[in-house]
N, C-alpha and C positions, 0 to 999 in steps of 0.2 A: 509485494511480499508482506508478511504480517508481523510476528512477535516484535519485541523492541530491540532496536539497533543500539544497544549499549550507550545510552539508555533508550533511545527512540526506536520506533518500529520502521524498518526499511520499506516494508511493503504495505504499510497503512493499516487502518482499523484500530480497534482498541487493543491494549496490551494483552498479549497472550502468554507471556512468561513473566515471572515475578520481576518487577522493575522498581525504579525509584519512585518516591512520592513526588507528585507534581507540586511546584511552588507557584505562588501568584506571579503574574507577569511583571508587576512593579517591584518585586523583591530582588535585590542584587546582593547575594551572599559573597563574603570574602572567600578567597581561595582556600583559606585555612578553616573555614566553617564546615565544609561538606565535601565529600569525594565525588559527588555527582549531583546534577540537577536536570529536571525536565520541565519545561515551561510551555504549556499549550496556549494557543491563541487562535481566534477566529480571523480569517482574512477580511479585508474591507468589503462592505456590502456590494460594491460595484463588481467584485469578482465572483459573485454568486454563480454557481454552475461551472466555474473554472477551477478555483482553488477551494479545497475542502477544509483543510486545517494546516496550521503551522505548529511545529514543535521545536523550540530551542532546546539544545541538549549540551551537556558537558559531563564527561566522565574522566576523572583523573587517573583511573587504573592504568598502569603501564602495559598490561597485556591481558585484557579481558578474554573470556572464552568465546568461541564462535557460537552464533545463535542460528537456529533453524528458522527460516522465514517462510511463511506460508502464502499462497496466492490470496489476493484480495481484489477489490473493485476500485482501486485507485492506482495512479502512476506517481510514485514518489520521486522527488528531486532532492538530493542531498547536497547542500551547500557546505562544503567542508572547510573548516579553519583549523583543523587539527593535524593528526599524523597520517591520515588516509585510511584505506580500508583494504582488507583481503576478502574477495568475493568469489564464490564458486556457484555457477548457475547451470541449469539444464542445458543451455545452448553451448556451454563450454565443456560439456561432458563432466562437469563438477571439477574441472581443473581450476585451481585457485589462481586468481590474477590480482595484482596490486593496482589500486586506483586511488585518485583523490575523490573529489565530489563526483556524483554520478546520477544518472537517471535510470530507473528500473522500469522496464516496460511491463505490460500485463504478463502474468505467469500462469501456467497450468501445471506447475510442479514446484516443489520447495526449492529454496536456495540456501546457501550457507554464507553468513556474513560475520566478519570479525574486524574490529578496529585494529589498525596497525600500531596503536599506542594511545596516549591520551586523546580523547575525542572532544571536539568542540565544533558547533555549527548549528544549522537549522535544516530541519526536514520540511519540505513543502509537499503536501499531498494534493495532487491534481486529480480532477475527474478525468477519466479516459478521453472524453470529448474536449475537455479543457486542455489536456496535453496535446491533442491533435491540433487545436487552434494555435497554441503557443509554440509548439515545436515545428509545425508545418512539415511533417513527413509522414509517410504511410506507417501506421502504428504497428503493422505486422513486422516491420523491420527491426523492432526492438523487443518483440515478444520473447520471453524467457532469457533476456539478456540484460546486462547493465552497460551503459555507454557513458564515457567520461562527459561530465556536464559541459565542459568547454567545447566539445564536438558539436553539441546541439544548441547551446546558448551563446557561444562565442565570447565576445567582449563583455557581455552582460554577466557571464559567470565569473570572470576574473574580477570585474568591478564589484560585484556583489560581495565576494569573499573579502575583498579589501575593506569595503565599507562596513561590513559586519564586525570585523576585527576592531575597527576605529570607533564604532558606535558605543555610547556610554552604558547602554542597557538593553534588555530584551524588547521593551516597547519600541525603542528607536529602531532596532534591527527589524522588527516586523513591519514598521512603517516603510522602511527602505524597500523591503520585498514587495509590499503593496504597490509602491510607486513603479517598480520595474515591471511587475506583472501587468499592471494596468496599462502601461505604455505599450507593451508587446501585444496585449489583447486589442488595443484600439486599432491597430493596423492589421489584425489577423483576419483571414477569411472565415466566414461562417461555416459551420458543419452542416451535413445533410439533415434537413428537418425530419426525414423519414427515419434515419438512424437514431437521431436524438429521441424521437418518440418511442421507438422500439426499445432502445436502451433504458429509457425511463420506465417503461412498462416492466421490463425484466427486473430492474433494480427495485422498484416498488413492491414487487411480489416475491422477492428473493429467488428469482429464477423459476417461479411456479407457472407462469403463463406459457402455454405450448408455443414452440417456435413456429409451427405451421400456422397458428392463429395470427401471429404477428405478420407473417408474409401475406396471408389472406386479406387482413385489414389494410395493408399497404398496397395490395395489388401487385406484389413482387413474388417472383418465384423463389424457392429455397436457395437456388444457386445465386441469384442476384442479392438476396438478403445476406447470405454468407460472405459474398465478395465485398459488399459494402461495410459489413461489420469488421472484416479483417483490415480494411483500409483505414477505418476511423476509430475503431476500438482496439483492434489487434487480434482478438480472438473471434472465433465463429460464435453465432448466437447460442448454439448448443453448449459449447464449452463455457462460454460466459455464464450461462444459466447454471451450470454445474459449479463454477466458482462461487456464485452467489449463494447457492444452496449450502455449500461447504462453509461459507462465511456465517450463514445463519446457524448452522450446526455449532460452530465454535462459540458463537454468542450464547447459545443455549447451554453449552457445557460450562461456560464461565458463570452463568447466573443460576442455573438449576442444578447442574452436576448430579450428585447421587440422589437428589430428590426425585428424579425422573428415570424411568426405565429407558433402555436403548430403543425399544419400539416406539415409546412416546417421543423421544428426541428425534428419531428418524422421521416420524410423521409431522412433527412441528416444523422441521426444517424443509419439508416438501419431498422427502424421499419416498418412493413407492414401497420399499421394504428395507430391511436391515442389510441385505446383501449389497444393495446399491450404496448404502452409507459406507460399508466396509470398503468397497471398491474405491470410492472417492477419497476416503481418509488415507488409504494406502497410496493413491496417486498423488494427492496434494500435499500430504504431510510426510510420506515415507515411513509410516508406522502404523500400528494397530489403533483402533479406537480407544482401547484401554490405555495405551501408551500416550495417546493425545490427551485424554482426560487427565492423566497424571501430570502433564505439563501445564494444562490451561485451566483445569477445573478447581473448584473449592475442595478443601480436605474435609473428611477423608475421601480419597478418590476411588470410589467403587460405586458401580451402578448395577442394580438388579437386572436380570435378563428379561 
């Protein structure tokens, strides 16, 4: 999921809704200095291909509003040291559930997330294949769902939360997470080289490479490719490509906004025409393109036809 989870994004990617200003990892403000903070950090180099980014967050607001989170190309893990979360996902029929820390699988529709009170913790954005290695479960089992982090990480989840609370600052917290993920990765089975290659092609082209071309180059049928993707990514290649195109569109809205026409934005994101863009925005964001622009784009939020 995408936009920022008060203040970090539950479903990964760049901030899609107005959020706090990030502060350097070495800065440790006093609780009286600010009402929120967002501290991004890169995982250790040995976790390349597994973990994408860390974001430490704190939001002292007692009851922040719910945020609409959009699909993205990562699997976020929320290590919660605060009041917990209220989450409504497609798999639950948008029935709100209360949870502590959680793992959000790949999504093909938006979700709604609200902290249950003051928020404190770290968001760990994993690549889909990194999540497959670390969690060691069929990734389709958590598509469009959030799962309590303890159910998937067991004692590591409980220990992590305790260690993060006791750590003196964000750099130390990120180092603790590095160590835990590296230990889990060391004993984790490898993912399918074929799926890793196909996902890499899709990701590098923002979903533009034809799915049939991927199967042909691998010597796999469409059925086999789809089955392997569901097992190791969560989504089928076709749906994953749509999510990646949508992500490219959002990036274009954030940077270009009104400077580009809808037709130009659609073409830049890999859509064959505007009707496909409209379809995907309604599916993934639950709103019109104009409404999405108003949420994520620069002001003034208007795009010529």
